[in-house]
MOPAC internal coordinates of N, CA, C and O (Angstrom, degrees):
PM7 1SCF
backbone

  N    0.0000 0     0.00 0     0.00 0    0    0    0
  C    1.4447 1     0.00 0     0.00 0    1    0    0
  C    1.5603 1   110.42 1     0.00 0    2    1    0
  O    1.2310 1   120.54 1   -34.10 1    3    2    1
  N    1.3109 1   116.58 1   145.90 1    3    2    1
  C    1.5033 1   122.47 1   175.18 1    5    3    2
  C    1.4842 1   110.55 1  -103.97 1    6    5    3
  O    1.2310 1   123.49 1   -34.94 1    7    6    5
  N    1.2931 1   110.92 1   145.06 1    7    6    5
  C    1.5480 1   116.84 1  -176.15 1    9    7    6
  C    1.6018 1   105.67 1  -136.13 1   10    9    7
  O    1.2310 1   120.78 1   -46.25 1   11   10    9
  N    1.2707 1   116.11 1   133.75 1   11   10    9
  C    1.4381 1   122.64 1   168.46 1   13   11   10
  C    1.5299 1   106.72 1   -91.28 1   14   13   11
  O    1.2310 1   120.26 1   -58.50 1   15   14   13
  N    1.3279 1   117.11 1   121.50 1   15   14   13
  C    1.4526 1   121.14 1  -173.22 1   17   15   14
  C    1.6369 1   106.88 1  -120.75 1   18   17   15
  O    1.2310 1   122.84 1   -57.39 1   19   18   17
  N    1.3387 1   112.17 1   122.61 1   19   18   17
  C    1.5012 1   116.35 1   177.05 1   21   19   18
  C    1.5408 1   104.75 1  -108.22 1   22   21   19
  O    1.2310 1   122.85 1   -51.21 1   23   22   21
  N    1.3482 1   112.14 1   128.79 1   23   22   21
  C    1.4931 1   115.07 1   179.37 1   25   23   22
  C    1.4956 1   110.85 1  -131.07 1   26   25   23
  O    1.2310 1   120.52 1   -43.91 1   27   26   25
  N    1.2898 1   116.61 1   136.09 1   27   26   25
  C    1.4817 1   122.05 1  -177.58 1   29   27   26
  C    1.6300 1   102.22 1  -121.18 1   30   29   27
  O    1.2310 1   123.21 1   -53.71 1   31   30   29
  N    1.3791 1   111.45 1   126.29 1   31   30   29
  C    1.4044 1   117.17 1  -178.34 1   33   31   30
  C    1.4725 1   107.85 1   -82.71 1   34   33   31
  O    1.2310 1   120.05 1   -52.63 1   35   34   33
  N    1.3849 1   117.51 1   127.37 1   35   34   33
  C    1.4733 1   126.75 1  -177.84 1   37   35   34
  C    1.5579 1   111.53 1  -115.35 1   38   37   35
  O    1.2310 1   120.86 1  -153.16 1   39   38   37
  N    1.3223 1   115.96 1    26.84 1   39   38   37
  C    1.4811 1   117.79 1  -179.36 1   41   39   38
  C    1.4464 1   108.04 1   -63.90 1   42   41   39
  O    1.2310 1   120.32 1   -49.75 1   43   42   41
  N    1.3392 1   116.99 1   130.25 1   43   42   41
  C    1.4574 1   118.17 1  -174.30 1   45   43   42
  C    1.5682 1   113.45 1   -59.90 1   46   45   43
  O    1.2310 1   121.37 1   -34.49 1   47   46   45
  N    1.3257 1   114.99 1   145.51 1   47   46   45
  C    1.4646 1   119.07 1  -175.90 1   49   47   46
  C    1.5355 1   114.87 1   -62.80 1   50   49   47
  O    1.2310 1   121.13 1   153.46 1   51   50   49
  N    1.3353 1   115.45 1   -26.54 1   51   50   49
  C    1.4153 1   120.47 1   179.75 1   53   51   50
  C    1.5557 1   113.73 1   -82.64 1   54   53   51
  O    1.2310 1   120.60 1  -174.80 1   55   54   53
  N    1.2950 1   116.46 1     5.20 1   55   54   53
  C    1.5422 1   116.82 1  -179.45 1   57   55   54
  C    1.5359 1   108.55 1   -63.06 1   58   57   55
  O    1.2310 1   122.15 1   -44.18 1   59   58   57
  N    1.2929 1   113.48 1   135.82 1   59   58   57
  C    1.4703 1   120.86 1  -179.81 1   61   59   58
  C    1.4899 1   110.93 1   -55.61 1   62   61   59
  O    1.2310 1   119.02 1   -34.05 1   63   62   61
  N    1.3090 1   119.47 1   145.95 1   63   62   61
  C    1.4442 1   123.91 1   177.40 1   65   63   62
  C    1.3819 1   118.16 1   -56.85 1   66   65   63
  O    1.2310 1   121.73 1   139.36 1   67   66   65
  N    1.3834 1   114.29 1   -40.64 1   67   66   65
  C    1.5246 1   119.31 1   177.32 1   69   67   66
  C    1.5081 1   111.93 1   -65.45 1   70   69   67
  O    1.2310 1   120.21 1   142.11 1   71   70   69
  N    1.2786 1   117.21 1   -37.89 1   71   70   69
  C    1.4973 1   123.18 1  -178.90 1   73   71   70
  C    1.5819 1   105.01 1   -71.18 1   74   73   71
  O    1.2310 1   118.72 1   134.76 1   75   74   73
  N    1.2427 1   120.05 1   -45.24 1   75   74   73
  C    1.4973 1   124.23 1   176.45 1   77   75   74
  C    1.4836 1   107.32 1   -57.07 1   78   77   75
  O    1.2310 1   117.80 1   129.30 1   79   78   77
  N    1.2234 1   121.79 1   -50.70 1   79   78   77
  C    1.5011 1   126.84 1  -176.71 1   81   79   78
  C    1.5662 1   109.49 1   -62.86 1   82   81   79
  O    1.2310 1   119.48 1   139.56 1   83   82   81
  N    1.2979 1   118.60 1   -40.44 1   83   82   81
  C    1.4659 1   119.99 1  -179.68 1   85   83   82
  C    1.5817 1   111.04 1   -72.06 1   86   85   83
  O    1.2310 1   120.32 1   145.66 1   87   86   85
  N    1.2641 1   117.00 1   -34.34 1   87   86   85
  C    1.4374 1   119.71 1   178.52 1   89   87   86
  C    1.5905 1   110.26 1   -71.41 1   90   89   87
  O    1.2310 1   122.49 1   141.93 1   91   90   89
  N    1.2879 1   112.83 1   -38.07 1   91   90   89
  C    1.5460 1   117.30 1   177.52 1   93   91   90
  C    1.5174 1   111.44 1   -60.11 1   94   93   91
  O    1.2310 1   123.35 1   129.94 1   95   94   93
  N    1.3922 1   111.19 1   -50.06 1   95   94   93
  C    1.3966 1   117.66 1  -179.34 1   97   95   94
  C    1.5081 1   111.84 1   -61.92 1   98   97   95
  O    1.2310 1   120.00 1   138.59 1   99   98   97
  N    1.2530 1   117.60 1   -41.41 1   99   98   97
  C    1.5309 1   121.39 1   179.05 1  101   99   98
  C    1.5407 1   111.16 1   -69.69 1  102  101   99
  O    1.2310 1   119.67 1   147.30 1  103  102  101
  N    1.3386 1   118.24 1   -32.70 1  103  102  101
  C    1.4401 1   121.30 1   178.67 1  105  103  102
  C    1.5451 1   110.30 1   -69.46 1  106  105  103
  O    1.2310 1   121.24 1   142.96 1  107  106  105
  N    1.2827 1   115.23 1   -37.04 1  107  106  105
  C    1.5609 1   119.92 1  -179.27 1  109  107  106
  C    1.4765 1   105.06 1   -69.76 1  110  109  107
  O    1.2310 1   117.05 1   132.21 1  111  110  109
  N    1.3257 1   123.22 1   -47.79 1  111  110  109
  C    1.4034 1   126.65 1   178.98 1  113  111  110
  C    1.5268 1   113.55 1   -56.02 1  114  113  111
  O    1.2310 1   121.90 1   131.12 1  115  114  113
  N    1.3385 1   113.96 1   -48.88 1  115  114  113
  C    1.5378 1   116.00 1   178.85 1  117  115  114
  C    1.4652 1   112.30 1   -67.40 1  118  117  115
  O    1.2310 1   118.67 1   142.41 1  119  118  117
  N    1.3085 1   120.15 1   -37.59 1  119  118  117
  C    1.5560 1   121.55 1   172.66 1  121  119  118
  C    1.5251 1   107.26 1   -57.67 1  122  121  119
  O    1.2310 1   118.33 1   132.69 1  123  122  121
  N    1.2419 1   120.79 1   -47.31 1  123  122  121
  C    1.3910 1   124.98 1  -176.69 1  125  123  122
  C    1.6252 1   107.64 1   -57.63 1  126  125  123
  O    1.2310 1   119.70 1   137.97 1  127  126  125
  N    1.3586 1   118.17 1   -42.03 1  127  126  125
  C    1.4619 1   119.84 1  -179.38 1  129  127  126
  C    1.5347 1   107.24 1   -70.34 1  130  129  127
  O    1.2310 1   117.55 1   141.20 1  131  130  129
  N    1.2401 1   122.27 1   -38.80 1  131  130  129
  C    1.4682 1   127.49 1  -179.53 1  133  131  130
  C    1.5894 1   106.98 1   -63.68 1  134  133  131
  O    1.2310 1   122.92 1   139.14 1  135  134  133
  N    1.3372 1   112.01 1   -40.86 1  135  134  133
  C    1.5162 1   114.91 1   178.61 1  137  135  134
  C    1.5489 1   111.39 1   -65.80 1  138  137  135
  O    1.2310 1   120.15 1   137.32 1  139  138  137
  N    1.2905 1   117.32 1   -42.68 1  139  138  137
  C    1.4667 1   124.07 1  -177.86 1  141  139  138
  C    1.5831 1   108.96 1   -66.20 1  142  141  139
  O    1.2310 1   119.80 1   149.66 1  143  142  141
  N    1.3255 1   117.99 1   -30.34 1  143  142  141
  C    1.3861 1   124.59 1   177.12 1  145  143  142
  C    1.4669 1   114.51 1   -78.92 1  146  145  143
  O    1.2310 1   119.50 1   168.61 1  147  146  145
  N    1.3167 1   118.55 1   -11.39 1  147  146  145
  C    1.4494 1   124.06 1  -179.92 1  149  147  146
  C    1.5134 1   112.99 1    84.58 1  150  149  147
  O    1.2310 1   121.41 1  -168.55 1  151  150  149
  N    1.3192 1   114.92 1    11.45 1  151  150  149
  C    1.4865 1   118.76 1   179.98 1  153  151  150
  C    1.4656 1   113.19 1   -82.17 1  154  153  151
  O    1.2310 1   120.21 1   131.57 1  155  154  153
  N    1.3725 1   117.20 1   -48.43 1  155  154  153
  C    1.4679 1   126.06 1   178.51 1  157  155  154
  C    1.5188 1   105.88 1   -88.60 1  158  157  155
  O    1.2310 1   117.74 1   -74.14 1  159  158  157
  N    1.3265 1   121.91 1   105.86 1  159  158  157
  C    1.4349 1   126.15 1   177.96 1  161  159  158
  C    1.5519 1   115.62 1   -81.88 1  162  161  159
  O    1.2310 1   121.84 1   132.27 1  163  162  161
  N    1.3768 1   114.09 1   -47.73 1  163  162  161
  C    1.4640 1   117.67 1  -177.51 1  165  163  162
  C    1.5725 1   104.92 1  -145.65 1  166  165  163
  O    1.2310 1   120.03 1   -26.22 1  167  166  165
  N    1.2769 1   117.55 1   153.78 1  167  166  165
  C    1.4644 1   123.91 1   174.73 1  169  167  166
  C    1.4946 1   110.36 1  -140.98 1  170  169  167
  O    1.2310 1   120.14 1   -49.40 1  171  170  169
  N    1.2613 1   117.33 1   130.60 1  171  170  169
  C    1.4741 1   126.88 1   176.67 1  173  171  170
  C    1.4959 1   110.19 1  -116.83 1  174  173  171
  O    1.2310 1   121.05 1   -32.80 1  175  174  173
  N    1.3335 1   115.60 1   147.20 1  175  174  173
  C    1.4299 1   122.40 1   173.09 1  177  175  174
  C    1.5103 1   105.53 1   -95.09 1  178  177  175
  O    1.2310 1   118.97 1   -33.86 1  179  178  177
  N    1.3517 1   119.56 1   146.14 1  179  178  177
  C    1.4166 1   122.54 1   174.60 1  181  179  178
  C    1.5839 1   106.42 1  -100.65 1  182  181  179
  O    1.2310 1   121.54 1   -68.51 1  183  182  181
  N    1.3091 1   114.65 1   111.49 1  183  182  181
  C    1.5194 1   118.03 1   179.50 1  185  183  182
  C    1.4766 1   114.17 1   -55.99 1  186  185  183
  O    1.2310 1   121.64 1   -42.26 1  187  186  185
  N    1.3289 1   114.47 1   137.74 1  187  186  185
  C    1.4692 1   120.60 1   174.16 1  189  187  186
  C    1.5276 1   111.39 1    84.38 1  190  189  187
  O    1.2310 1   117.87 1   177.13 1  191  190  189
  N    1.3682 1   121.67 1    -2.87 1  191  190  189
  C    1.3732 1   123.35 1  -178.51 1  193  191  190
  C    1.5367 1   111.89 1  -138.87 1  194  193  191
  O    1.2310 1   118.58 1   -24.95 1  195  194  193
  N    1.2297 1   120.32 1   155.05 1  195  194  193
  C    1.4887 1   121.59 1   178.23 1  197  195  194
  C    1.5256 1   108.62 1   -89.34 1  198  197  195
  O    1.2310 1   122.66 1  -116.10 1  199  198  197
  N    1.3554 1   112.50 1    63.90 1  199  198  197
  C    1.4327 1   120.98 1  -172.51 1  201  199  198
  C    1.6170 1   109.37 1  -139.35 1  202  201  199
  O    1.2310 1   124.14 1   -17.85 1  203  202  201
  N    1.3447 1   109.65 1   162.15 1  203  202  201
  C    1.4863 1   120.68 1   178.30 1  205  203  202
  C    1.5177 1   110.92 1  -139.66 1  206  205  203
  O    1.2310 1   122.01 1   -24.55 1  207  206  205
  N    1.3438 1   113.75 1   155.45 1  207  206  205
  C    1.5071 1   121.75 1   170.78 1  209  207  206
  C    1.5105 1   101.92 1  -120.27 1  210  209  207
  O    1.2310 1   120.67 1   -49.28 1  211  210  209
  N    1.2217 1   116.33 1   130.72 1  211  210  209
  C    1.5160 1   121.90 1   177.53 1  213  211  210
  C    1.5636 1   113.15 1  -128.03 1  214  213  211
  O    1.2310 1   121.78 1   -33.17 1  215  214  213
  N    1.2896 1   114.20 1   146.83 1  215  214  213
  C    1.4795 1   119.34 1   170.64 1  217  215  214
  C    1.4769 1   108.62 1  -105.16 1  218  217  215
  O    1.2310 1   119.78 1   -61.99 1  219  218  217
  N    1.2980 1   118.02 1   118.01 1  219  218  217
  C    1.4544 1   123.25 1  -177.71 1  221  219  218
  C    1.5485 1   108.61 1  -116.97 1  222  221  219
  O    1.2310 1   122.28 1   -29.84 1  223  222  221
  N    1.3159 1   113.24 1   150.16 1  223  222  221
  C    1.4868 1   117.83 1   177.96 1  225  223  222
  C    1.6119 1   105.17 1  -133.75 1  226  225  223
  O    1.2310 1   123.28 1   -58.69 1  227  226  225
  N    1.3240 1   111.31 1   121.31 1  227  226  225
  C    1.4492 1   120.73 1   178.23 1  229  227  226
  C    1.5281 1   110.99 1  -139.60 1  230  229  227
  O    1.2310 1   119.39 1    -9.74 1  231  230  229
  N    1.3080 1   118.77 1   170.26 1  231  230  229
  C    1.4638 1   122.22 1  -178.34 1  233  231  230
  C    1.5794 1   108.31 1   -70.24 1  234  233  231
  O    1.2310 1   119.04 1   147.01 1  235  234  233
  N    1.3102 1   119.43 1   -32.99 1  235  234  233
  C    1.4437 1   124.93 1  -176.25 1  237  235  234
  C    1.5738 1   112.03 1  -160.00 1  238  237  235
  O    1.2310 1   122.08 1    -1.47 1  239  238  237
  N    1.3632 1   113.62 1   178.53 1  239  238  237
  C    1.4775 1   116.44 1  -176.84 1  241  239  238
  C    1.5223 1   111.56 1   -74.50 1  242  241  239
  O    1.2310 1   118.20 1   153.95 1  243  242  241
  N    1.3880 1   121.03 1   -26.05 1  243  242  241
  C    1.4116 1   121.47 1   176.72 1  245  243  242
  C    1.5649 1   109.11 1   -65.86 1  246  245  243
  O    1.2310 1   121.12 1   132.71 1  247  246  245
  N    1.2124 1   115.47 1   -47.29 1  247  246  245
  C    1.5042 1   121.22 1   173.39 1  249  247  246
  C    1.4875 1   115.13 1   -51.62 1  250  249  247
  O    1.2310 1   122.30 1   133.83 1  251  250  249
  N    1.3515 1   113.20 1   -46.17 1  251  250  249
  C    1.5124 1   119.90 1   177.67 1  253  251  250
  C    1.5835 1   107.46 1   -60.48 1  254  253  251
  O    1.2310 1   122.13 1   131.12 1  255  254  253
  N    1.3018 1   113.54 1   -48.88 1  255  254  253
  C    1.5122 1   118.06 1  -178.05 1  257  255  254
  C    1.5766 1   109.59 1   -54.25 1  258  257  255
  O    1.2310 1   121.77 1   131.20 1  259  258  257
  N    1.3592 1   114.22 1   -48.80 1  259  258  257
  C    1.4487 1   118.36 1   178.26 1  261  259  258
  C    1.5278 1   111.33 1   -57.04 1  262  261  259
  O    1.2310 1   117.81 1   139.07 1  263  262  261
  N    1.2661 1   121.77 1   -40.93 1  263  262  261
  C    1.4378 1   126.43 1  -179.10 1  265  263  262
  C    1.5780 1   107.10 1   -63.13 1  266  265  263
  O    1.2310 1   121.92 1   126.72 1  267  266  265
  N    1.3194 1   113.94 1   -53.28 1  267  266  265
  C    1.4757 1   116.39 1  -177.57 1  269  267  266
  C    1.5104 1   112.90 1   -62.60 1  270  269  267
  O    1.2310 1   122.39 1   140.19 1  271  270  269
  N    1.3498 1   113.02 1   -39.81 1  271  270  269
  C    1.5573 1   114.25 1   177.66 1  273  271  270
  C    1.5115 1   114.39 1   -67.15 1  274  273  271
  O    1.2310 1   120.54 1   164.87 1  275  274  273
  N    1.3802 1   116.58 1   -15.13 1  275  274  273
  C    1.4926 1   119.37 1   178.82 1  277  275  274
  C    1.5100 1   110.18 1   -80.45 1  278  277  275
  O    1.2310 1   118.96 1   172.63 1  279  278  277
  N    1.3000 1   119.59 1    -7.37 1  279  278  277
  C    1.4423 1   120.17 1  -179.47 1  281  279  278
  C    1.4872 1   113.19 1   -79.20 1  282  281  279
  O    1.2310 1   119.41 1   -50.56 1  283  282  281
  N    1.3686 1   118.74 1   129.44 1  283  282  281
  C    1.4492 1   119.53 1  -177.85 1  285  283  282
  C    1.5720 1   117.32 1   -50.68 1  286  285  283
  O    1.2310 1   119.35 1   148.08 1  287  286  285
  N    1.3479 1   118.85 1   -31.92 1  287  286  285
  C    1.3974 1   121.57 1  -178.20 1  289  287  286
  C    1.5289 1   112.44 1   -86.46 1  290  289  287
  O    1.2310 1   119.62 1   178.40 1  291  290  289
  N    1.3690 1   118.34 1    -1.60 1  291  290  289
  C    1.4379 1   120.30 1  -171.62 1  293  291  290
  C    1.5814 1   112.62 1   -51.34 1  294  293  291
  O    1.2310 1   118.73 1   137.31 1  295  294  293
  N    1.3342 1   120.02 1   -42.69 1  295  294  293
  C    1.5706 1   117.20 1   179.85 1  297  295  294
  C    1.4786 1   113.19 1   -57.87 1  298  297  295
  O    1.2310 1   117.75 1   158.64 1  299  298  297
  N    1.3309 1   121.90 1   -21.36 1  299  298  297
  C    1.3864 1   121.31 1  -174.80 1  301  299  298
  C    1.6303 1   112.02 1  -113.02 1  302  301  299
  O    1.2310 1   121.58 1  -161.28 1  303  302  301
  N    1.2847 1   114.59 1    18.72 1  303  302  301
  C    1.5038 1   121.17 1  -178.43 1  305  303  302
  C    1.5223 1   107.97 1  -104.87 1  306  305  303
  O    1.2310 1   123.71 1   -41.99 1  307  306  305
  N    1.3783 1   110.48 1   138.01 1  307  306  305
  C    1.5241 1   119.67 1   164.03 1  309  307  306
  C    1.5128 1   102.62 1  -100.22 1  310  309  307
  O    1.2310 1   121.06 1   -57.92 1  311  310  309
  N    1.3495 1   115.57 1   122.08 1  311  310  309
  C    1.5207 1   126.82 1  -169.02 1  313  311  310
  C    1.5172 1   109.05 1  -123.66 1  314  313  311
  O    1.2310 1   120.28 1   -51.30 1  315  314  313
  N    1.3168 1   117.07 1   128.70 1  315  314  313
  C    1.4550 1   119.74 1   165.41 1  317  315  314
  C    1.5452 1   105.58 1  -121.23 1  318  317  315
  O    1.2310 1   122.11 1   -34.42 1  319  318  317
  N    1.3328 1   113.56 1   145.58 1  319  318  317
  C    1.4070 1   119.56 1  -178.68 1  321  319  318
  C    1.5711 1   109.78 1  -130.57 1  322  321  319
  O    1.2310 1   122.96 1   -41.70 1  323  322  321
  N    1.2524 1   111.93 1   138.30 1  323  322  321
  C    1.4386 1   119.99 1   178.26 1  325  323  322
  C    1.5729 1   108.00 1  -127.26 1  326  325  323
  O    1.2310 1   119.39 1   -57.47 1  327  326  325
  N    1.3288 1   118.78 1   122.53 1  327  326  325
  C    1.3836 1   120.42 1   173.98 1  329  327  326
  C    1.5793 1   108.15 1   -76.01 1  330  329  327
  O    1.2310 1   120.21 1   -46.20 1  331  330  329
  N    1.3569 1   117.20 1   133.80 1  331  330  329
  C    1.4515 1   118.08 1   178.88 1  333  331  330
  C    1.4967 1   112.48 1  -121.20 1  334  333  331
  O    1.2310 1   120.49 1   -25.15 1  335  334  333
  N    1.2591 1   116.66 1   154.85 1  335  334  333
  C    1.5071 1   125.21 1   179.37 1  337  335  334
  C    1.5090 1   112.58 1  -127.57 1  338  337  335
  O    1.2310 1   121.46 1   -28.21 1  339  338  337
  N    1.2715 1   114.82 1   151.79 1  339  338  337
  C    1.5464 1   115.45 1   178.41 1  341  339  338
  C    1.5740 1   110.36 1   -66.67 1  342  341  339
  O    1.2310 1   123.40 1   -42.72 1  343  342  341
  N    1.2630 1   111.09 1   137.28 1  343  342  341
  C    1.4510 1   121.34 1  -179.39 1  345  343  342
  C    1.5332 1   108.67 1   -80.40 1  346  345  343
  O    1.2310 1   118.98 1   -41.97 1  347  346  345
  N    1.3039 1   119.56 1   138.03 1  347  346  345
  C    1.5159 1   119.81 1  -175.12 1  349  347  346
  C    1.6544 1   109.84 1   -55.97 1  350  349  347
  O    1.2310 1   118.55 1   155.88 1  351  350  349
  N    1.2366 1   120.37 1   -24.12 1  351  350  349
  C    1.4692 1   119.01 1  -179.89 1  353  351  350
  C    1.5141 1   108.53 1   -76.97 1  354  353  351
  O    1.2310 1   119.32 1   167.47 1  355  354  353
  N    1.3024 1   118.91 1   -12.53 1  355  354  353
  C    1.5306 1   119.75 1  -178.82 1  357  355  354
  C    1.5154 1   110.91 1   -87.75 1  358  357  355
  O    1.2310 1   119.12 1   177.83 1  359  358  357
  N    1.2711 1   119.29 1    -2.17 1  359  358  357
  C    1.5206 1   121.03 1  -171.76 1  361  359  358
  C    1.4609 1   109.25 1   -90.94 1  362  361  359
  O    1.2310 1   120.10 1   180.00 1  363  362  361

């Protein structure tokens, strides 16, 4: 199944720089792992916001949840998920 995932980072502004840097490094590493596993297909940045839109592919919604929950920034993310299906004109 494919999912369109919109995530907005809500990490508090007063988060220490070293913590922020560690989370950012961990987030990139985990995203690379999800990409290598074929789970994260595409990732876009939303200009002007601390937000992303990602295209994920997993076997089901539970597996997607597990992948998203494995991201270091997960506790500070507002996430919306939409399951998507191929449109008949795309076949």
